[in-house]
N, CA, C and O atoms as a MOPAC input file, in Angstrom:
PM7 MOZYME 1SCF
protein

 N      0.94800 1    -1.07000 1    -0.00800 1
 C      0.08700 1     0.28200 1     0.26900 1
 C      0.58600 1     1.25100 1     0.23700 1
 O      1.31300 1     1.21800 1     1.23000 1
 N      0.84200 1     2.91500 1    -0.62400 1
 C      1.41900 1     3.43000 1    -0.86600 1
 C      1.06900 1     4.19600 1     0.53800 1
 O      0.03300 1     4.01100 1     1.17800 1
 N      2.17700 1     5.13600 1     0.91500 1
 C      1.87200 1     6.02400 1     2.09300 1
 C      0.97000 1     6.88800 1     1.54200 1
 O      0.47800 1     6.77100 1     0.41900 1
 N      0.69900 1     7.96800 1     2.52800 1
 C     -0.35000 1     9.05500 1     2.53000 1
 C      0.71000 1    10.45200 1     2.63100 1
 O      0.64800 1    11.47700 1     1.95300 1
 N      1.70000 1    10.09500 1     3.73200 1
 C      2.21500 1    11.58100 1     3.56900 1
 C      3.47500 1    10.88800 1     4.92100 1
 O      3.34500 1     9.93400 1     5.68900 1
 N      4.61300 1    11.85700 1     4.73400 1
 C      5.55500 1    11.56800 1     5.90000 1
 C      5.69100 1    13.11100 1     6.39100 1
 O      5.71100 1    14.06500 1     5.61400 1
 N      5.77400 1    13.19300 1     7.68500 1
 C      5.99600 1    14.42800 1     8.64300 1
 C      7.55100 1    14.54900 1     9.10600 1
 O      8.19600 1    13.87000 1     9.90400 1
 N      7.86900 1    15.53800 1     8.40000 1
 C      9.53800 1    16.09600 1     8.90900 1
 C      8.94500 1    16.90500 1    10.13200 1
 O      7.93500 1    17.60500 1    10.05300 1
 N      9.68200 1    16.72500 1    11.23900 1
 C      9.63500 1    17.66100 1    12.50700 1
 C     10.54800 1    18.57600 1    12.37600 1
 O     11.66100 1    18.18900 1    12.01800 1
 N     10.35800 1    19.85200 1    12.59600 1
 C     11.18000 1    21.13300 1    12.55500 1
 C     11.23500 1    22.15700 1    13.59100 1
 O     10.14200 1    22.40700 1    14.10000 1
 N     11.93100 1    22.61000 1    13.89500 1
 C     12.13400 1    23.98600 1    14.77800 1
 C     12.09600 1    25.17700 1    14.00400 1
 O     12.19400 1    26.36300 1    14.31800 1
 N     11.90300 1    24.48600 1    12.72500 1
 C     11.93700 1    26.37200 1    12.10900 1
 C     11.26400 1    25.95100 1    10.34000 1
 O     11.81800 1    25.99100 1     9.24200 1
 N      9.77700 1    25.54400 1    10.78500 1
 C      8.85000 1    25.61400 1     9.89600 1
 C      9.31800 1    25.83500 1     8.31500 1
 O      9.57400 1    25.00600 1     7.44200 1
 N      9.32800 1    27.82300 1     8.29600 1
 C      9.39400 1    28.63100 1     7.19800 1
 C     10.88400 1    28.52800 1     6.54200 1
 O     11.03000 1    28.88000 1     5.37100 1
 N     12.13200 1    27.98100 1     7.40100 1
 C     13.26000 1    27.72700 1     6.50500 1
 C     13.09300 1    26.13700 1     6.12400 1
 O     13.49600 1    25.66300 1     5.06200 1
 N     12.61900 1    25.59800 1     6.86900 1
 C     12.44900 1    23.86000 1     6.41500 1
 C     11.69500 1    23.62700 1     4.79100 1
 O     11.89900 1    22.75100 1     3.95100 1
 N     10.84400 1    24.70600 1     4.78600 1
 C      9.73500 1    24.42900 1     3.66400 1
 C      9.92400 1    25.03500 1     2.55900 1
 O      9.39000 1    24.66600 1     1.51300 1
 N     11.02100 1    26.44600 1     2.68400 1
 C     11.44000 1    27.38600 1     1.76100 1
 C     12.62500 1    25.94500 1     1.16900 1
 O     12.66400 1    25.59100 1    -0.00900 1
 N     13.22900 1    25.49800 1     1.95100 1
 C     14.24300 1    24.52900 1     0.94900 1
 C     13.90100 1    23.41500 1     0.03600 1
 O     14.46900 1    23.04400 1    -0.99100 1
 N     12.43500 1    22.78600 1     0.87300 1
 C     12.21900 1    21.50500 1    -0.18100 1
 C     11.33600 1    22.42800 1    -1.17700 1
 O     11.26100 1    21.83100 1    -2.25000 1
 N     10.76000 1    23.44700 1    -1.21800 1
 C     10.20600 1    24.16300 1    -2.50300 1
 C     11.27000 1    24.49700 1    -3.39800 1
 O     11.10800 1    24.28700 1    -4.60000 1
 N     12.62600 1    25.12200 1    -2.85800 1
 C     13.68500 1    25.50600 1    -3.90400 1
 C     14.54400 1    24.40400 1    -4.12500 1
 O     15.09600 1    24.46500 1    -5.22400 1
 N     14.71500 1    23.83000 1    -3.72900 1
 C     15.48500 1    22.62100 1    -3.42200 1
 C     14.74700 1    21.02800 1    -4.54000 1
 O     15.14000 1    20.37300 1    -5.50600 1
 N     14.05200 1    21.04000 1    -4.02100 1
 C     13.37000 1    19.47400 1    -4.50400 1
 C     11.76100 1    20.02600 1    -5.24900 1
 O     10.87900 1    19.20300 1    -5.49400 1
 N     11.58800 1    21.59300 1    -5.54800 1
 C     10.61400 1    21.81400 1    -6.06000 1
 C      9.07700 1    21.71600 1    -6.26600 1
 O      8.29300 1    22.10000 1    -7.13300 1
 N      8.95500 1    20.80200 1    -4.68800 1
 C      7.31100 1    20.63200 1    -4.31300 1
 C      6.47400 1    22.13500 1    -4.01200 1
 O      6.59200 1    23.15500 1    -3.33400 1
 N      5.83700 1    21.69900 1    -4.70600 1
 C      3.99400 1    22.70300 1    -4.26400 1
 C      3.56100 1    22.26700 1    -3.34900 1
 O      3.31000 1    21.07400 1    -3.17700 1
 N      3.29900 1    23.63300 1    -2.17200 1
 C      2.47600 1    23.66600 1    -1.22600 1
 C      0.93400 1    23.52000 1    -1.41500 1
 O      0.30500 1    24.12500 1    -2.28400 1
 N      0.42700 1    22.71000 1    -0.57000 1
 C     -0.90800 1    22.33100 1    -0.51300 1
 C     -1.85000 1    23.34800 1     0.31800 1
 O     -1.22300 1    24.11900 1     1.04300 1
 N     -3.18100 1    23.46500 1     0.32700 1
 C     -3.53500 1    24.37400 1     0.92200 1
 C     -3.90500 1    23.32400 1     2.29200 1
 O     -4.27000 1    22.14900 1     2.26600 1
 N     -3.63700 1    24.31500 1     3.58500 1
 C     -3.59000 1    23.20500 1     4.77600 1
 C     -5.14200 1    23.50200 1     5.29700 1
 O     -5.68800 1    24.58500 1     5.08800 1
 N     -5.74900 1    22.46200 1     5.96400 1
 C     -6.95000 1    22.30600 1     6.48000 1
 C     -7.26600 1    22.97200 1     7.17300 1
 O     -6.29200 1    23.68600 1     7.41400 1
 N     -8.30100 1    23.35500 1     7.90000 1
 C     -8.67200 1    24.56300 1     8.73900 1
 C     -8.82600 1    23.59100 1    10.17000 1
 O     -9.00300 1    24.24000 1    11.20100 1
 N     -8.77300 1    22.13600 1    10.30100 1
 C     -8.53700 1    21.53300 1    11.27800 1
 C     -7.17200 1    21.51700 1    12.01000 1
 O     -7.14000 1    21.03100 1    13.14100 1
 N     -5.90100 1    22.07400 1    11.38300 1
 C     -4.48400 1    22.03000 1    11.86800 1
 C     -4.42200 1    22.85500 1    13.20300 1
 O     -5.26900 1    23.74800 1    13.22600 1
 N     -3.95300 1    22.80900 1    13.86400 1
 C     -3.69400 1    23.22700 1    15.37300 1
 C     -2.28800 1    23.38100 1    15.45700 1
 O     -2.02300 1    24.26500 1    16.27100 1
 N     -1.45800 1    22.96600 1    15.03400 1
 C      0.19900 1    23.48500 1    14.65000 1
 C      0.26300 1    24.20500 1    13.58600 1
 O     -0.69200 1    24.40200 1    12.83500 1
 N      1.86000 1    24.83500 1    13.38400 1
 C      2.36700 1    25.31900 1    12.28000 1
 C      3.03700 1    24.34900 1    11.72600 1
 O      3.99000 1    23.71500 1    12.17800 1
 N      2.30100 1    24.23000 1    10.36000 1
 C      2.87200 1    23.42300 1     9.15200 1
 C      2.57100 1    23.95700 1     7.87900 1
 O      1.82100 1    24.91100 1     7.66900 1
 N      3.14500 1    23.34400 1     7.09900 1
 C      3.70900 1    23.24400 1     5.71200 1
 C      3.63300 1    22.18600 1     4.89300 1
 O      4.59300 1    21.52600 1     4.49700 1
 N      1.97700 1    21.93800 1     4.51500 1
 C      1.92900 1    20.51700 1     3.56500 1
 C      2.43200 1    20.94100 1     1.79200 1
 O      2.09800 1    21.90900 1     1.10800 1
 N      3.46600 1    19.61400 1     1.42500 1
 C      3.51600 1    19.91600 1     0.42700 1
 C      2.95300 1    18.39500 1    -0.55700 1
 O      2.94300 1    17.26100 1    -0.07800 1
 N      2.54600 1    18.72800 1    -1.91400 1
 C      2.38700 1    17.35900 1    -2.93300 1
 C      3.13100 1    17.35600 1    -3.32900 1
 O      3.62500 1    18.27800 1    -3.97900 1
 N      3.71100 1    15.95500 1    -3.05300 1
 C      5.53000 1    15.52500 1    -3.78000 1
 C      4.63000 1    14.16300 1    -4.89200 1
 O      5.26200 1    13.12000 1    -5.05900 1
 N      3.32200 1    14.27800 1    -5.51600 1
 C      2.87600 1    13.26500 1    -6.31500 1
 C      2.45100 1    12.41900 1    -6.09100 1
 O      2.55000 1    12.18900 1    -4.88600 1
 N      1.77000 1    11.42900 1    -6.80700 1
 C      1.35700 1    10.40600 1    -6.84600 1
 C     -0.15500 1    10.07200 1    -5.24700 1
 O     -0.47100 1     9.12100 1    -4.53200 1
 N     -0.59500 1    11.46300 1    -5.42600 1
 C     -1.16400 1    10.87900 1    -4.20600 1
 C     -0.67100 1    11.29400 1    -2.60600 1
 O     -1.35600 1    11.47600 1    -1.59900 1
 N      0.75700 1    11.36200 1    -2.80900 1
 C      1.44500 1    11.82300 1    -1.44600 1
 C      1.82400 1    13.10000 1    -1.29400 1
 O      2.07400 1    13.89900 1    -2.19700 1
 N      1.87600 1    13.34500 1     0.28700 1
 C      2.44700 1    14.15700 1     0.85900 1
 C      3.60500 1    14.39100 1     1.51200 1
 O      4.27200 1    13.40700 1     1.83000 1
 N      4.03100 1    15.57000 1     1.80900 1
 C      5.11200 1    15.70600 1     2.90500 1
 C      4.78100 1    16.81400 1     3.80300 1
 O      4.58000 1    17.97700 1     3.45300 1
 N      4.74800 1    16.41400 1     4.82100 1
 C      4.30700 1    17.78400 1     5.96300 1
 C      5.24100 1    17.72500 1     6.54700 1
 O      5.78200 1    16.70000 1     6.96100 1
 N      5.69000 1    19.15700 1     6.71500 1
 C      6.58800 1    19.80200 1     7.78500 1
 C      6.11500 1    20.62100 1     8.95400 1
 O      5.76800 1    21.80100 1     9.00600 1
 N      6.18700 1    19.75100 1     9.81600 1
 C      5.29800 1    20.40100 1    11.13500 1
 C      6.56400 1    21.11300 1    11.98200 1
 O      7.77200 1    20.90300 1    11.87300 1
 N      5.72900 1    22.16800 1    12.99500 1
 C      6.45000 1    22.92400 1    14.01600 1
 C      6.86100 1    22.17000 1    15.21400 1
 O      5.90600 1    22.30900 1    15.97800 1
 N      8.01900 1    21.23100 1    15.97700 1
 C      8.38200 1    20.84100 1    17.32200 1
 C      9.13500 1    21.64900 1    17.68600 1
 O     10.13300 1    22.06800 1    17.09900 1
 N      8.47500 1    22.11000 1    19.28900 1
 C      9.41200 1    23.00100 1    19.68200 1
 C     10.51500 1    22.15100 1    20.63300 1
 O     10.33600 1    21.25600 1    21.45900 1
 N     11.80600 1    22.86300 1    20.12600 1
 C     13.22400 1    22.16500 1    20.55100 1
 C     13.63800 1    20.93600 1    19.99800 1
 O     14.57100 1    20.22300 1    20.36700 1
 N     12.64200 1    20.72300 1    18.83700 1
 C     13.33500 1    19.47700 1    18.06800 1
 C     15.01400 1    19.31300 1    17.64100 1
 O     15.76100 1    20.12700 1    17.09700 1
 N     15.28800 1    17.80700 1    18.16000 1
 C     16.86500 1    17.74600 1    17.28700 1
 C     16.77100 1    16.60900 1    16.46000 1
 O     16.07100 1    15.66500 1    16.82800 1
 N     17.41200 1    16.56900 1    15.33700 1
 C     17.81300 1    15.50000 1    14.71300 1
 C     18.16300 1    14.33800 1    15.13200 1
 O     19.28800 1    14.27000 1    15.62600 1
 N     17.40800 1    13.19800 1    15.07700 1
 C     18.15700 1    11.86100 1    15.64100 1
 C     19.84200 1    12.10000 1    15.06800 1
 O     20.14900 1    12.82400 1    14.12100 1
 N     20.79000 1    11.29700 1    15.90600 1
 C     22.04300 1    10.67600 1    15.31100 1
 C     22.19300 1     9.43400 1    14.13700 1
 O     23.12200 1     8.91500 1    13.51800 1
 N     21.19300 1     9.32900 1    14.18700 1
 C     21.09200 1     8.36100 1    13.21500 1
 C     20.65900 1     8.46600 1    12.06400 1
 O     20.24000 1     7.36200 1    11.71700 1
 N     20.52800 1     9.25300 1    11.23400 1
 C     20.40800 1     9.97100 1     9.83200 1
 C     21.63500 1     9.61300 1     9.01300 1
 O     22.68800 1    10.10800 1     9.41300 1
 N     21.68000 1     8.88400 1     8.00100 1
 C     22.86700 1     8.06800 1     7.43700 1
 C     21.84200 1     6.95400 1     6.30600 1
 O     20.66900 1     6.58100 1     6.34200 1
 N     22.89100 1     6.72900 1     5.44900 1
 C     22.47400 1     5.74300 1     4.57200 1
 C     22.16100 1     4.20400 1     5.32700 1
 O     21.38600 1     3.42800 1     4.76700 1
 N     22.66600 1     3.91700 1     6.32700 1
 C     22.45800 1     2.64000 1     7.17900 1
 C     21.72200 1     3.28900 1     8.71800 1
 O     22.27200 1     3.38000 1     9.81600 1
 N     20.44600 1     3.64200 1     8.36800 1
 C     19.95500 1     4.57200 1     9.57300 1
 C     18.78000 1     5.32100 1     8.91200 1
 O     18.49700 1     5.17200 1     7.72300 1
 N     18.15700 1     6.08200 1     9.69900 1
 C     17.30500 1     6.64000 1     9.10100 1
 C     17.29200 1     7.52700 1     8.14300 1
 O     18.08000 1     8.46600 1     8.25800 1
 N     16.37300 1     7.46700 1     6.91400 1
 C     16.86600 1     8.57400 1     5.50400 1
 C     15.43100 1     8.48500 1     4.80600 1
 O     14.64900 1     7.61600 1     5.19200 1
 N     15.09500 1     9.31000 1     3.85300 1
 C     13.74100 1     9.21300 1     3.34800 1
 C     14.40900 1     9.16000 1     1.86900 1
 O     15.01500 1    10.08300 1     1.32600 1
 N     14.19700 1     8.06800 1     1.42500 1
 C     14.57700 1     7.59400 1    -0.13600 1
 C     13.41000 1     7.94900 1    -1.23900 1
 O     12.24800 1     7.60200 1    -1.02800 1
 N     13.81800 1     8.71600 1    -2.51500 1
 C     12.87100 1     9.42200 1    -3.28600 1
 C     13.14200 1     8.48900 1    -4.85800 1
 O     14.05200 1     7.68500 1    -5.06300 1
 N     12.27400 1     8.81600 1    -5.61900 1
 C     12.82200 1     8.29400 1    -6.90100 1
 C     13.04200 1    10.02100 1    -7.59800 1
 O     12.46000 1    11.04100 1    -7.22700 1
 N     13.97700 1     9.88900 1    -8.59000 1
 C     13.76900 1    11.28500 1    -9.40900 1
 C     14.90300 1    10.90000 1   -10.88300 1
 O     15.91600 1    10.20500 1   -10.79900 1
 N     14.40700 1    11.53200 1   -12.09300 1
 C     14.91100 1    10.62400 1   -13.25900 1
 C     16.45000 1    11.09500 1   -13.10600 1
 O     16.84400 1    12.10700 1   -12.52600 1
 N     17.36700 1     9.93500 1   -13.89200 1
 C     18.77700 1    10.08700 1   -13.79000 1
 C     19.18000 1    11.44600 1   -14.38300 1
 O     19.72900 1    12.30300 1   -13.69100 1
 N     18.86100 1    11.63900 1   -15.82400 1
 C     18.89000 1    12.81400 1   -16.70800 1
 C     18.91000 1    14.28100 1   -15.90100 1
 O     19.41600 1    15.29400 1   -16.38400 1
 N     18.31000 1    14.21900 1   -14.67200 1
 C     17.87200 1    15.41000 1   -13.82700 1
 C     18.64900 1    15.44100 1   -12.60200 1
 O     18.57500 1    16.23700 1   -11.66500 1
 N     19.53100 1    14.27400 1   -12.79800 1
 C     20.45600 1    14.61500 1   -11.40900 1
 C     21.16200 1    15.71100 1   -11.52500 1
 O     20.80600 1    16.58300 1   -10.73300 1
 N     22.19100 1    16.04800 1   -12.34400 1
 C     22.69700 1    17.09100 1   -12.34200 1
 C     22.37500 1    18.55900 1   -11.78600 1
 O     23.03100 1    19.33400 1   -11.09100 1
 N     20.94000 1    18.64000 1   -12.44300 1
 C     20.75100 1    20.13200 1   -11.97100 1
 C     19.60900 1    20.19000 1   -10.30500 1
 O     19.31300 1    21.12900 1    -9.56700 1
 N     19.17800 1    18.41600 1   -10.27200 1
 C     18.76200 1    18.76900 1    -8.75500 1
 C     20.08400 1    18.98800 1    -7.78200 1
 O     20.04500 1    19.84700 1    -6.90000 1
 N     21.35300 1    18.09700 1    -8.00600 1
 C     22.68600 1    18.51000 1    -7.22300 1
 C     22.63900 1    19.85800 1    -7.27800 1
 O     22.30700 1    20.29400 1    -6.17600 1
 N     22.85200 1    20.84300 1    -8.19500 1
 C     23.04300 1    22.02900 1    -8.27900 1
 C     22.48300 1    22.87300 1    -7.27500 1
 O     23.03100 1    23.57100 1    -6.42100 1
 N     20.98000 1    22.62100 1    -7.61500 1
 C     19.87700 1    23.53300 1    -6.45400 1
 C     19.91500 1    22.78700 1    -5.37200 1
 O     18.99300 1    23.02400 1    -4.59200 1
 N     21.09800 1    21.47900 1    -4.85400 1
 C     20.84800 1    21.03000 1    -3.41000 1
 C     22.30600 1    21.87900 1    -2.69400 1
 O     22.30300 1    22.41300 1    -1.58500 1
 N     23.41800 1    21.83300 1    -3.58800 1
 C     24.21600 1    22.53000 1    -3.01900 1
 C     23.86600 1    23.97200 1    -3.19200 1
 O     24.45300 1    24.61900 1    -2.32400 1
 N     23.27400 1    24.59400 1    -3.82900 1
 C     23.00600 1    26.09300 1    -3.91900 1
 C     22.51000 1    26.60700 1    -2.61000 1
 O     22.84300 1    27.56400 1    -1.91100 1
 N     21.21700 1    25.26500 1    -2.45100 1
 C     20.69800 1    26.23200 1    -0.75700 1
 C     21.36600 1    25.35400 1     0.37700 1
 O     20.94300 1    24.99200 1     1.47500 1
 N     22.24500 1    25.19900 1    -0.10900 1
 C     23.22200 1    24.31200 1     1.41700 1
 C     23.38900 1    23.25200 1     1.85700 1
 O     24.00900 1    23.06700 1     2.90300 1
 N     22.72000 1    22.05100 1     0.94900 1
 C     22.71000 1    20.61800 1     1.30300 1
 C     23.99500 1    20.26300 1     1.00600 1
 O     24.62000 1    20.79100 1     0.08600 1
 N     24.55500 1    19.18200 1     1.90400 1
 C     25.17400 1    18.27800 1     1.49200 1
 C     25.16200 1    17.15800 1     1.00900 1
 O     24.41800 1    16.24600 1     1.36800 1
 N     26.32200 1    17.09500 1    -0.20900 1
 C     26.25200 1    15.62100 1    -1.24100 1
 C     26.81500 1    14.56300 1    -0.27500 1
 O     27.79600 1    14.75600 1     0.44400 1
 N     25.94400 1    13.18300 1    -0.34200 1
 C     27.08200 1    12.11500 1     0.22900 1
 C     26.79300 1    11.17500 1    -1.05100 1
 O     25.79900 1    10.89600 1    -1.72100 1
 N     28.48200 1    10.74400 1    -1.05700 1
 C     28.41200 1     9.54600 1    -1.85600 1
 C     28.11500 1     8.40300 1    -1.06300 1
 O     28.36700 1     8.35500 1     0.14000 1
 N     27.48900 1     7.31600 1    -1.82500 1
 C     27.00100 1     6.13800 1    -1.03700 1
 C     27.82000 1     5.09400 1    -0.91600 1
 O     28.70900 1     4.70800 1    -1.67500 1
 N     27.29100 1     4.49200 1     0.52700 1
 C     28.50600 1     3.33500 1     1.08400 1
 C     28.37400 1     2.11000 1     0.36500 1
 O     29.34800 1     1.36200 1     0.27400 1
 N     26.65100 1     1.65400 1    -0.45400 1
 C     27.29900 1     0.48500 1    -0.70900 1
 C     26.57000 1     0.30600 1    -1.71100 1
 O     25.34400 1     0.39400 1    -1.77600 1
 N     27.74000 1    -0.09700 1    -2.97700 1
 C     27.36300 1    -0.16000 1    -4.29800 1
 C     26.00000 1    -0.24700 1    -4.86000 1
 O     25.30700 1    -0.67400 1    -3.93700 1
 N     25.33000 1    -0.07800 1    -5.80700 1
 C     24.00900 1    -0.97900 1    -6.76400 1
 C     24.37900 1    -0.68200 1    -8.07400 1
 O     25.23700 1     0.14900 1    -8.37000 1
 N     23.70700 1    -1.39000 1    -8.89800 1
 C     23.50800 1    -1.33700 1   -10.19100 1
 C     23.03200 1     0.04200 1   -10.80800 1
 O     23.29400 1     0.34300 1   -11.97300 1
 N     22.45200 1     0.70200 1   -10.11600 1
 C     21.52600 1     1.86900 1   -10.66500 1
 C     22.49800 1     2.61700 1    -9.49200 1
 O     23.20100 1     2.19100 1    -8.57600 1
 N     22.05600 1     4.35700 1   -10.16700 1
 C     22.74700 1     5.37300 1    -9.61600 1
 C     21.93100 1     6.06500 1    -8.64500 1
 O     20.71000 1     6.11400 1    -8.79400 1
 N     22.58600 1     6.67200 1    -7.53900 1
 C     22.02400 1     7.47200 1    -6.55900 1
 C     22.70400 1     7.94800 1    -5.80800 1
 O     23.87200 1     7.57300 1    -5.71100 1
 N     22.28100 1     8.75500 1    -5.16900 1
 C     23.16400 1     9.62400 1    -4.17500 1
 C     22.36000 1    10.04600 1    -2.91300 1
 O     21.13300 1    10.06300 1    -3.00900 1
 N     22.84400 1    10.32500 1    -1.95200 1
 C     22.42900 1    11.29000 1    -0.77200 1
 C     22.90900 1    12.66300 1    -0.32900 1
 O     24.01900 1    13.18600 1    -0.42100 1
 N     21.56800 1    13.17000 1     0.26300 1
 C     22.06200 1    14.36600 1     0.59700 1
 C     21.42100 1    14.85300 1     1.84900 1
 O     20.30300 1    14.44400 1     2.16400 1
 N     22.33800 1    16.04800 1     2.86700 1
 C     21.80900 1    16.27000 1     4.11600 1
 C     21.18500 1    17.45800 1     4.01400 1
 O     21.62400 1    18.28500 1     3.21400 1
 N     20.37000 1    17.66500 1     4.58500 1
 C     19.97100 1    19.53000 1     4.23700 1
 C     20.28500 1    19.99200 1     5.05200 1
 O     20.91700 1    19.58200 1     6.02500 1
 N     19.80600 1    21.15600 1     4.73800 1
 C     20.69800 1    22.33000 1     5.64500 1
 C     20.13500 1    22.57300 1     6.92700 1
 O     20.93200 1    22.85800 1     7.82200 1
 N     18.58400 1    22.50200 1     7.27500 1
 C     18.06400 1    23.44200 1     7.86800 1
 C     18.04800 1    22.30500 1     9.66100 1
 O     18.29200 1    22.68200 1    10.80700 1
 N     17.71600 1    21.13300 1     9.22100 1
 C     17.95500 1    20.28000 1    10.34100 1
 C     18.82600 1    18.87300 1    10.29400 1
 O     19.22700 1    18.23800 1    11.27000 1
 N     18.98200 1    18.60600 1     9.10900 1
 C     20.42800 1    17.59100 1     9.06400 1
 C     19.26400 1    16.19900 1     8.29500 1
 O     19.81700 1    15.11600 1     8.10500 1
 N     18.26300 1    16.27800 1     8.04000 1
 C     17.53100 1    14.91800 1     7.37700 1
 C     18.47400 1    14.64300 1     6.38200 1
 O     19.05200 1    15.50100 1     5.71600 1
 N     18.65200 1    13.16700 1     6.27100 1
 C     19.19200 1    12.76000 1     4.93300 1
 C     18.04300 1    12.34100 1     3.88900 1
 O     17.02000 1    11.70300 1     4.13600 1
 N     18.36700 1    12.73300 1     2.96800 1
 C     17.80600 1    12.06300 1     1.65000 1
 C     18.90300 1    11.49700 1     1.00500 1
 O     20.06500 1    11.86400 1     0.82800 1
 N     17.92800 1    10.02500 1     0.54100 1
 C     18.35000 1     9.35800 1    -0.80800 1
 C     17.60600 1     9.66600 1    -1.91400 1
 O     16.37600 1     9.68100 1    -1.87400 1
 N     18.54100 1    10.03200 1    -3.37100 1
 C     17.66700 1    10.03200 1    -4.45500 1
 C     18.53700 1     8.92300 1    -5.26300 1
 O     19.72500 1     8.69600 1    -5.49300 1
 N     17.22400 1     8.34400 1    -5.57300 1
 C     17.60200 1     7.12500 1    -6.42600 1
 C     17.10200 1     7.24500 1    -7.98600 1
 O     15.94400 1     7.62300 1    -8.15900 1
 N     17.73800 1     7.00800 1    -8.88000 1
 C     17.35300 1     6.85600 1   -10.62800 1
 C     16.23000 1     6.40000 1   -10.70800 1
 O     16.12800 1     5.30700 1   -10.15000 1
 N     15.25300 1     6.80400 1   -11.20800 1
 C     13.56100 1     6.32000 1   -11.00000 1
 C     13.74400 1     5.55400 1   -12.81800 1
 O     12.71700 1     5.04200 1   -13.26500 1
 N     14.34400 1     5.54300 1   -13.24400 1
 C     14.45800 1     4.72800 1   -14.66300 1
 C     14.70000 1     3.42700 1   -14.50500 1
 O     13.87500 1     2.65600 1   -14.99500 1
 N     15.77200 1     2.91400 1   -13.85200 1
 C     16.41400 1     1.43000 1   -13.66700 1
 C     16.07500 1     1.31700 1   -12.16800 1
 O     16.79700 1     0.45800 1   -11.66200 1
 N     15.49800 1     1.70300 1   -11.55500 1
 C     15.55000 1     1.50400 1   -10.11100 1
 C     14.54300 1     0.51700 1    -9.71400 1
 O     14.67100 1    -0.42000 1    -8.92500 1
 N     13.60800 1     0.85000 1   -10.33400 1
 C     12.18700 1    -0.02600 1   -10.04200 1
 C     11.92600 1    -1.53600 1   -10.47000 1
 O     10.85100 1    -2.07600 1   -10.20500 1

């Protein structure tokens, strides 16, 4: 079954959301009136969402890594160079994979909270 959404906690919703918009290109969704916390929701395609939620005093886990918690997403291989340029321009740190695979992929650490994302070539990995 597909997931409905992923929620990323942060102590700085505006900065986290701005990075997601600029670097990953996701569009914001209209927030439901029932929301009781500072949050911004994104449409990430295929009916799935990414929620950025304010959590006072939030601190990232020390286990954000390839062999730890990370968020894996598919992206066209032909668009990797442009994505990497946007990511680094916005302060993300690119990380080479530890484990070799028969398909192209890379990791990055986002600059606001330190979340680790894995970007996988959608054309050959499925």
